[in-house]
N, C-alpha and C positions, 0 to 999 in steps of 0.2 A: 786350328783347334777342332773344327768340325770333322776334319778327316781323321784325327786321332780318336774322337768320340765314336765315329762311325766304325772304325776298326775294332774298338773295344766292344761295341754292341754286337757286331757280327760274330766275334769269337765267343762272347758270352752266350748268345742265343743258340749257337751251334754246339760248341763243346761244353759250355757250362750247363745248359739244359740237358744235354746227353748224360752228364754225370749225375745231375739232380734226379733224373728219372731212373737211376740205378745202373747206368752204363758203366762199364769198367774202364777207368782211365788208363790202367796198366796195358790193356789190349791196344789202345791207341798209341801210347808212348812206345811200346815195344816195336810196333810195325811202322810208326811214322817216319823215322829217319831214312830207312831204305826206300820207302814208297816215295818220299819227297825227292830223294836223289834220282830215282828212276823217272818220275813224271816231270818234275821241274827241270832236272838236268837235261833230259831229252828235249824238252821244250826250248830251253835256252840254247842248246846246241843247234837246233833247227833255226832259231832266230839268228844265230851267228852266221849261218850259211847264207841267209837271205838278206842280211843287212851289211852296212859298212861300219868301220870303226868309229867314225864320227857320230853315227846314229846311236851306238852304244854309249858314247860319252853324253849324248843328248838325253838318253834315257836316265842316266845317273843324275844329271842336272834337273831333269823333269820330275823325278821322284822327290827331290828337295823342294820343288815348287808346289808339290801336292800339299805340303805342310806349311810352307812359307807364303804361298800365294804369289801374285804377280810382283815382279821387281819394280814396276812403275807405280808410283803413288801420286796423289793429288799434286804435290809440289812439282813432280817431274813433268806432268802434263802442262802445268802453268809455265814452267821454265821453257818448255818446247815452244809454246805459243809466243812467249816473250822473245826467245832467240830468233825464231824465223821471222816474226813480225819486224823486229829491229833490223835484221839483215835486209829485208825487202825495203824498209824505209831508207836505209843507207844507199841501197842500189838505186832507188828512185830519186833521192835528193842529191847524192854526191857522185853518182855515176859508177860505171863498171870498174874503173881503176881503183876505187876506194876499197874494193873487196878482193882484188886479184890475189894478193898475198894471203888473205885469210882463208880462201877456199883451197889454195894449194897446200898450205901447211896449217890446218886447223889447230894443231896442238900449240902453235905459237901465236895464235890469234887472240887479241884482247877480248873479242866478242865470245868466242867459243870457250875460252878458259874460265869464264864466269860460271860455267855449268859443268863441273867435273863429272857429275853422275851421268849426264848425257854423253860426255866424251868417251865413256867406257863402252858405249855401243857403237862400234865402228860402222855397222850397217846403217844406223840412223844418221850418223854424221856424213857418210858417203851419199846417202839419199839427198841430204840438204845441199852439200857442196856440188854434187854433180848436176843437180837441177839448176842451181845458180850459174854454174859454168855454161850450161846450155843457153840460159838467158843472156849471158854476157856475149857469147859467141854469136848469137842471133842478132845482136845489136838492136834489141828492142822490137824486133819483128817476129818474135816467137808467138806461136798460136797456142792459146790456152787449152784448147781441146787436145792438141798434139802432146803437150806437156802432161796433161791428165792421163792420156793413154799410156805414155811411157812410164809414168809413176805407178799406174795400176799394174803394169807388167812386172815392174821391180818388186812391188809390195807382194804381189801374188807369188812370185818366185821365192821371196824370202819366207812368206808364210808357209809355203809348201815344204821348205826345208825344215822349218820348225815343227811341222806336223809329222815328220818321219818317226819321231820317238813314240808318239801316241799310236800311230799306225802299226809300228812294229809290235807294241804291247798288245794291241787289239788282235793282231795275227796270232801272237802267243796265246792269248785268252781263247781264241777259237780252236787252237790245237790241243789245249790241255784236257778237255773231256775225252777226246779220242786217245790221248796218251794214258789217261787214267784207265781206260778199257784195256789198253795194252798191258799195263801193270797188273790189272785184275786177271787177265788171261794167264800171265806168267805165274801169278799166285795160284791159280787153279791147277796149272801144270805141276807146280811144286806139290800141291795137295794130293793130286792123283798119284804121285810117286810115293806118297805115304798113306795109301788107302788102307793098309793093313794096321794102321795105328788105332788106338781106342778113340771113341767119339769125342772125348774131351780134347784130345790133341787135334783131331780133325776139325772140330769146331773152331779152335783158335786159328788154324791155318786158313780155313774158309773166311773167317772174319777179317784176317789180315789181307786176304786177296780182295775182298769187297771194299776194303778201305781205299784201294787204288782208284776205283770208280768214284767213290765219294770225294777223294782229294782232288781229282781232276776237275770235277764239277765245281767244288767249293773254291778252289784256287782261281778258276776261270771267272765265275760269275760273282764271287764274293770279294776277291782281292784284285786280280790283275785288271779286269775290265773296268771296275770303278776307278782305279788309279789312272788307267789310260784316258778315261773320259775327263777326269779332273785335270790331267796335263793338257788335254785338248782345250778345255775351257780356259785355263790360265794362259795358254798360248794365244788364244783369241783376244784375251784381255790385254796382253802385252802388245799385240799387233795394233791396238788402237792408236798408239803414239805415232805410227807411220801414217795413219789416216789423217791425224791432226796436221802433220807436215803437208800432206797433199792438199788438204782443203784450204790451208792458208795460201799456198802458192797459186792454186787454181782460182780461188776467189779474188786474190789480188790481181792476177793477170786479166781477169774479166772486168777489172775496174770497179769492183764493188766498194762501197764505203767501209771504213774500218769496223764499224759496229757489226756489219754483216759478215765481214771476214772473221771476226772474233766468234760470232755465233755459229758460223760454219765449222770452225775448229772445235768448239765446245760440243757440237752435236755428235761428234765422233767418239765422245768419251762417255763411259757408263756413269750413271748418276752418283754412284758411290765415290768415284774419284774425280768427278767433274768440278773444276773450280767455277765459282759463280761469275756472272758477267761483270759485276762490280770489281771483283778481285782482279780479273784480267785487265780491265780498263784502268783501274787505279794504278796497277803496276806499270802499264804502258805509259801512263802520264807521269810516272815518277812520284806518286803520292805516298 
């Protein structure tokens, strides 16, 4: 909602105030389509050269997140704590054999199938199952610090992939002001070819040319960069769920009591989506 309000405010304060002060909307509307194609089209073309197809798809998904926010809600964080905590409990009380089938085919596991929303994120499920697999193969001799290091590497790699969309948009935002100048120069070249025209016509041509510089700056700092920053922020919020998984594994391997394990997991979650200690504890106890 805030993103929509922000876009409305930006457009009103720029274009609305321009018209209220006596500016001609017709001048803007006449020149806008071609200027947009020149500036934004060239910028997108440059972005296609420097990125991969997967990044373009991620940008499309990221723009949706600008308005929808993080896909993970309070219930999802609570479910993650419950799932991993229960798996660790089973591993500790029933042994490795009790989980071998579950980690090999999570889709058929009675434990994983309880959380269909989590199952939609294959990276999250692989992080859980691969870590348990390491613990099983190590026959209880796994080093907590080594597991933490491996999980940090995987989470960092995953987060880096998610950041490609915002990074590509930030690069586009950086290029747009310069492309606006390019469009402006082309407009001036067109104007100079019509130098024998009366002042009224020349004024319109010069105004259209200057619109290129304006659009480049406006699109960069008013639209694209804020969108990129919002995607970056939402991506960081979604990455919290991987930290929850890591903290549960590491705290458990260190032999910490359950209360401390829960608190370590909760500490990785923003206050807005953070389940209370009692909510987690009551769910673990089956209340």
